[in-house]
C-alpha positions as CSV (number, residue, x, y, z in Angstrom):
1,M,180.0,67.7,-68.3
2,V,176.6,67.8,-69.8
3,R,174.3,65.3,-67.9
4,A,170.8,64.3,-68.9
5,R,168.1,65.5,-66.7
6,G,167.1,62.8,-64.3
7,A,170.0,60.5,-65.2
8,S,170.6,57.9,-62.4
9,V,173.7,56.1,-61.4
10,A,171.7,53.1,-60.2
11,A,172.0,50.0,-62.3
12,G,168.9,49.2,-64.4
13,P,167.8,46.1,-66.3
14,T,170.3,44.8,-68.7
15,L,169.7,44.2,-72.5
16,A,169.9,40.5,-71.8
17,A,166.9,40.9,-69.3
18,V,165.0,42.7,-72.0
19,A,165.7,40.1,-74.6
20,R,164.4,37.3,-72.2
21,E,161.3,39.3,-71.4
22,A,160.5,39.8,-75.1
23,G,161.5,36.2,-76.1
24,V,164.1,37.3,-78.6
25,S,168.0,37.1,-78.9
26,V,170.1,39.8,-77.4
27,P,171.4,40.8,-80.9
28,T,167.7,41.3,-81.9
29,A,166.9,43.4,-78.9
30,S,170.1,45.4,-79.6
31,K,168.9,46.1,-83.2
32,V,165.7,47.6,-81.7
33,V,167.6,49.7,-79.1
34,N,169.8,51.0,-81.9
35,G,167.0,52.0,-84.3
36,R,167.9,49.3,-86.9
37,E,165.0,48.9,-89.4
38,D,165.7,45.2,-90.3
39,V,163.4,44.0,-87.5
40,A,159.9,42.6,-88.1
41,P,157.1,45.0,-86.8
42,E,155.7,42.3,-84.3
43,T,159.3,41.6,-83.0
44,R,159.9,45.4,-82.6
45,R,156.6,45.7,-80.8
46,R,157.5,43.0,-78.3
47,V,160.9,44.4,-77.6
48,T,159.7,48.0,-77.2
49,E,157.0,46.9,-74.8
50,A,159.6,45.0,-72.8
51,L,161.9,48.0,-72.8
52,D,159.0,50.1,-71.4
53,R,157.8,47.5,-69.0
54,L,161.2,46.9,-67.4
55,G,162.1,50.6,-67.4
56,Y,165.2,50.2,-69.6
57,V,166.7,53.6,-70.2
58,R,169.3,54.0,-73.0
59,R,172.0,56.3,-71.5
60,P,172.8,59.6,-73.2
61,R,176.2,60.4,-74.5
62,L,177.7,62.9,-72.1
63,A,180.3,65.6,-72.8
64,G,183.7,64.9,-71.3
65,A,186.4,62.3,-71.4
66,G,187.6,63.8,-74.7
67,A,184.2,63.4,-76.5
68,P,181.8,66.2,-77.0
69,G,178.2,65.7,-76.1
70,L,175.5,65.3,-78.7
71,V,172.1,67.0,-79.2
72,D,169.5,66.2,-81.9
73,L,167.9,68.9,-84.0
74,V,164.8,67.5,-85.6
75,L,163.4,69.6,-88.5
76,H,160.2,69.3,-90.5
77,S,162.0,70.0,-93.7
78,L,165.7,70.3,-94.6
79,D,165.3,72.4,-97.7
80,S,163.7,75.6,-96.4
81,S,165.1,79.1,-95.5
82,R,163.5,78.7,-92.1
83,S,165.2,75.5,-91.4
84,G,168.6,77.1,-92.5
85,A,168.2,79.9,-90.1
86,V,167.3,77.5,-87.3
87,L,170.3,75.3,-88.0
88,S,172.6,78.3,-88.1
89,G,171.5,79.4,-84.6
90,V,171.7,76.0,-83.2
91,E,175.2,75.3,-84.6
92,A,176.5,78.6,-83.3
93,A,175.3,78.0,-79.8
94,A,176.3,74.3,-79.8
95,Y,179.8,75.4,-80.7
96,E,180.0,77.7,-77.8
97,A,178.7,74.9,-75.5
98,G,181.2,72.3,-76.8
99,L,178.4,70.1,-78.3
100,E,177.9,68.4,-81.6
101,V,174.6,68.5,-83.5
102,V,172.9,65.7,-85.3
103,V,170.3,67.0,-87.9
104,S,167.4,64.9,-89.1
105,A,164.0,65.3,-90.8
106,A,161.0,64.0,-88.9
107,P,158.9,61.5,-90.7
108,A,155.3,62.6,-91.6
109,Q,152.9,61.6,-88.9
110,G,150.5,58.7,-89.6
111,R,152.2,57.5,-92.8
112,D,154.6,54.9,-91.7
113,A,154.3,53.8,-88.1
114,R,157.4,51.6,-88.4
115,R,159.6,54.5,-89.6
116,E,158.2,56.8,-86.8
117,Q,159.2,54.3,-84.2
118,G,162.5,53.7,-85.7
119,W,163.1,57.5,-85.6
120,L,162.4,57.7,-82.0
121,D,164.5,54.7,-81.2
122,R,167.5,56.3,-83.0
123,L,167.1,59.4,-80.9
124,T,168.1,57.4,-77.8
125,A,170.4,55.0,-79.6
126,R,172.7,57.9,-80.5
127,G,173.1,58.8,-76.9
128,S,172.0,62.4,-77.4
129,S,171.8,64.6,-74.3
130,G,168.5,66.2,-75.6
131,V,166.4,67.1,-78.6
132,L,165.4,70.3,-80.3
133,F,162.3,70.2,-82.5
134,H,161.3,72.8,-85.3
135,P,158.6,73.2,-86.0
136,A,157.2,70.9,-83.3
137,V,154.3,68.9,-84.6
138,L,154.3,66.0,-82.2
139,S,151.6,63.5,-81.3
140,A,150.5,62.8,-77.7
141,A,152.2,59.4,-77.9
142,Q,155.5,61.0,-78.9
143,Y,155.4,63.6,-76.1
144,A,154.7,60.7,-73.7
145,W,157.5,58.6,-75.2
146,L,160.1,61.4,-74.7
147,D,158.9,62.0,-71.2
148,H,158.9,58.3,-70.3
149,H,162.5,57.9,-71.5
150,R,163.5,61.1,-69.6
151,I,164.8,62.8,-72.7
152,P,165.1,66.7,-72.3
153,Y,163.6,68.5,-75.2
154,V,162.7,72.1,-76.3
155,L,160.3,73.2,-79.0
156,I,161.3,76.0,-81.5
157,D,158.3,78.0,-82.7
158,P,155.7,75.2,-82.1
159,A,152.8,75.2,-84.5
160,H,150.3,74.4,-81.8
161,E,150.0,75.0,-78.0
162,P,152.3,72.4,-76.4
163,P,151.2,70.4,-73.4
164,A,151.6,71.9,-70.0
165,G,155.1,72.0,-68.7
166,V,156.8,71.7,-72.1
167,V,159.5,74.3,-72.8
168,S,159.3,76.2,-76.0
169,V,160.9,79.3,-77.7
170,G,159.0,81.5,-80.1
171,A,158.6,85.0,-81.4
172,A,156.4,87.9,-80.2
173,N,153.7,87.2,-82.8
174,W,151.1,89.5,-81.4
175,Q,153.5,92.4,-81.3
176,G,154.5,91.6,-84.9
177,G,150.9,91.7,-86.0
178,V,150.4,95.1,-84.3
179,C,153.6,96.3,-85.9
180,A,152.7,95.2,-89.5
181,T,149.1,96.6,-89.4
182,G,150.2,99.7,-87.7
183,H,152.7,100.5,-90.4
184,L,149.9,100.2,-93.0
185,L,147.6,102.4,-91.0
186,E,150.2,105.1,-90.6
187,L,150.5,105.2,-94.4
188,G,146.8,105.9,-94.6
189,H,145.4,102.6,-95.4
190,E,142.0,101.6,-93.8
191,R,141.0,98.7,-96.1
192,I,143.6,96.2,-94.9
193,G,143.3,92.5,-95.6
194,V,145.1,89.8,-93.8
195,I,146.1,86.3,-95.0
196,T,147.0,84.1,-92.1
197,E,147.6,80.4,-91.5
198,Q,144.9,77.9,-90.9
199,R,143.0,78.3,-87.7
200,H,144.3,77.1,-84.4
201,T,148.0,77.6,-85.1
202,M,149.8,79.6,-82.4
203,A,151.6,82.0,-84.6
204,G,148.6,82.5,-87.0
205,E,146.1,83.3,-84.2
206,A,148.5,85.6,-82.4
207,R,149.4,87.6,-85.5
208,L,145.7,87.9,-86.4
209,A,144.9,89.1,-82.9
210,G,147.6,91.8,-83.3
211,Y,146.1,92.9,-86.6
212,R,142.7,93.3,-84.9
213,S,144.1,95.2,-81.9
214,A,145.9,97.6,-84.2
215,L,142.7,98.3,-86.2
216,A,140.7,98.8,-83.0
217,S,143.3,101.1,-81.5
218,A,143.2,103.3,-84.7
219,G,139.4,103.3,-84.8
220,V,139.3,101.4,-88.0
221,R,136.4,99.0,-88.5
222,Y,137.3,95.3,-88.5
223,R,135.9,93.6,-91.6
224,A,135.5,89.9,-91.5
225,E,135.6,89.6,-95.3
226,Y,139.1,90.9,-95.3
227,V,140.4,87.9,-93.2
228,R,141.5,84.9,-95.2
229,H,143.1,81.6,-94.0
230,A,145.3,79.5,-96.1
231,D,148.0,76.8,-95.8
232,S,151.4,78.2,-95.2
233,D,152.5,78.1,-98.9
234,E,152.4,80.2,-102.0
235,T,149.4,78.3,-103.6
236,G,146.9,78.9,-100.7
237,A,147.9,82.5,-100.4
238,R,147.6,83.1,-104.2
239,L,144.0,81.8,-104.2
240,R,143.1,83.9,-101.1
241,T,144.5,86.9,-102.8
242,H,142.2,86.5,-105.8
243,E,139.3,86.3,-103.4
244,L,140.2,89.5,-101.8
245,L,140.5,91.2,-105.2
246,D,137.1,89.9,-106.2
247,L,135.4,91.7,-103.3
248,P,133.1,94.6,-104.2
249,E,135.5,96.8,-102.1
250,P,138.8,95.1,-102.2
251,P,141.6,96.1,-99.7
252,T,144.3,98.5,-100.7
253,A,146.9,96.7,-98.5
254,V,147.3,93.2,-97.2
255,F,149.2,91.8,-94.2
256,V,150.5,88.3,-95.1
257,C,151.5,86.2,-92.1
258,S,154.6,84.7,-93.6
259,D,157.1,85.6,-96.3
260,R,156.5,82.3,-98.1
261,M,152.8,83.1,-98.4
262,A,153.6,86.6,-99.6
263,L,155.3,85.1,-102.7
264,G,151.9,83.7,-103.5
265,V,150.4,87.1,-102.9
266,Y,152.8,88.7,-105.4
267,A,152.0,86.0,-108.0
268,A,148.3,86.7,-107.8
269,L,148.7,90.4,-108.0
270,A,150.9,90.0,-111.1
271,E,148.2,87.9,-112.7
272,R,145.8,90.6,-112.1
273,E,148.1,93.3,-113.2
274,V,147.9,95.1,-109.8
275,R,151.1,97.0,-109.1
276,V,152.9,96.8,-105.8
277,P,153.0,99.1,-104.0
278,E,151.3,101.7,-106.2
279,E,147.9,99.9,-106.1
280,M,148.5,97.4,-103.3
281,S,150.8,97.4,-100.4
282,V,152.1,94.1,-99.0
283,V,153.7,93.3,-95.7
284,G,155.1,89.9,-94.9
285,F,156.3,88.1,-91.7
286,D,159.7,86.3,-91.0
287,D,162.3,88.3,-92.9
288,L,163.7,85.3,-94.8
289,P,166.2,85.8,-97.7
290,E,163.3,85.6,-100.2
291,A,162.0,88.9,-98.8
292,R,165.0,90.6,-100.1
293,W,164.9,88.9,-103.5
294,T,161.4,89.8,-104.5
295,T,160.6,92.7,-106.8
296,P,159.8,95.1,-105.1
297,A,161.7,94.0,-102.0
298,L,159.2,93.0,-99.4
299,T,158.5,95.0,-96.2
300,T,158.2,92.4,-93.5
301,V,158.3,91.7,-89.8
302,R,161.5,90.1,-88.7
303,Q,161.3,87.2,-86.3
304,P,164.7,86.2,-85.1
305,L,164.8,82.5,-86.0
306,A,168.5,82.1,-85.5
307,E,168.4,83.8,-82.1
308,M,165.3,81.7,-81.2
309,A,167.1,78.5,-82.1
310,A,170.3,79.5,-80.1
311,T,168.1,80.4,-77.1
312,A,166.5,76.9,-77.3
313,L,169.8,75.2,-77.4
314,R,171.0,77.1,-74.3
315,L,167.8,76.2,-72.4
316,L,168.3,72.6,-73.4
317,V,171.8,72.6,-72.0
318,R,170.5,74.0,-68.7
319,M,167.9,71.3,-68.6
320,T,170.6,68.5,-69.2
321,H,172.2,69.9,-66.0
322,G,169.0,69.3,-64.1
323,E,167.8,73.0,-64.2
324,R,164.3,74.0,-65.1
325,P,163.6,77.4,-66.9
326,E,161.7,79.9,-64.8
327,G,158.9,79.8,-67.5
328,T,157.9,77.3,-70.1
329,R,157.6,79.9,-72.9
330,T,160.3,82.3,-74.0
331,E,159.4,84.9,-76.6
332,L,161.9,87.1,-78.5
333,S,160.9,90.4,-79.9
334,T,159.9,91.1,-83.6
335,R,160.5,94.3,-85.5
336,L,159.4,95.8,-88.8
337,V,161.9,95.9,-91.7
338,R,160.8,98.6,-94.2
339,R,161.5,97.9,-97.9
340,A,159.8,98.8,-101.1
341,S,156.4,97.0,-101.0
342,T,154.4,99.5,-99.0
343,A,153.3,103.0,-99.8
344,P,150.2,105.3,-99.2
345,P,147.0,104.1,-100.9
346,P,146.2,105.7,-104.3
347,A,145.4,109.4,-103.9
348,V,145.7,109.2,-100.1
349,R,148.3,111.1,-98.1
350,P,150.0,109.5,-95.0
351,S,147.6,109.1,-92.1
352,T,147.5,111.3,-88.9
353,Y,146.6,108.4,-86.7
354,G,149.6,109.0,-84.5
355,P,151.3,106.3,-82.4
356,L,149.4,103.0,-81.8
357,T,148.2,102.4,-78.3
358,A,146.9,98.8,-78.8
359,Q,147.0,96.8,-75.6
360,R,147.5,93.0,-75.7
361,P,144.4,91.3,-74.4
362,T,144.8,89.4,-71.2
363,A,143.7,85.8,-70.8
């Protein structure tokens, strides 16, 4: 049996008591509990406040008695390769655990408060044993709501540092940054640009730190003008690539901190008639299917998204049994996948730097 963390057998307030407290009918209170949207905002507010005030906890659906347990997987987008890899990993692990998975897309924050609240209500109305989020971009209020309702949850590859005590699974991003940059150094590149995500994202900062550590280990000067930040899409990376190419001394290689961004780099290089890899080497990060479809095929750092998702599901199952993981952050290893987008710089033979000895900085 899968039991929700902290579930109690003691009787709590009834839905009728909640309805009396909020001054509404029992059917109306039931609509709010079950995530129905045909409730006026003011009425929903009164019922929600009554639920919280009385400590009404909607019970999770437990495995057993012929019915499998449920877990929710909440994705930022349903139409990306990243989401597909995460769903594959969760489904495989859920099958092994005898669980069913409900998949939904999280509403954009700050755009529709009523839809955001209805989405949270439906999580408990379904009776899920717990929730997985990818990528987790939750507000402080949403974290508090989950904790208040005692819903176990795990974050998969969170964009930002989660609050203390929140369990998450990610990739060894610093290690991946060292690996990508080290590969380019070993080919003989010294003028290596990097296009990373906007500042203050966990993955972007760690990959950039790995890039800098690899340069320092090889004795290559860090050049701030070679570092560009962009949104995690093709458009931003394309613009940043043009900026790098416009420098008085442009790089001969670029480490791009996601495969999707690398597509934008390829587009900019094609516009400038810069050949890959003869005139510019490119390394991505993720190893999504797109990395194999590009021309030339993209050398990239593989982060095991499906394995990360499966690990998160197994951690969630343990939490529903009342266990707590030994640590709140689990990282899976990354590795370089060599394809056709990297080569020595023009007229430069492979480097003799030797093995990298970069050490991860300590906090």
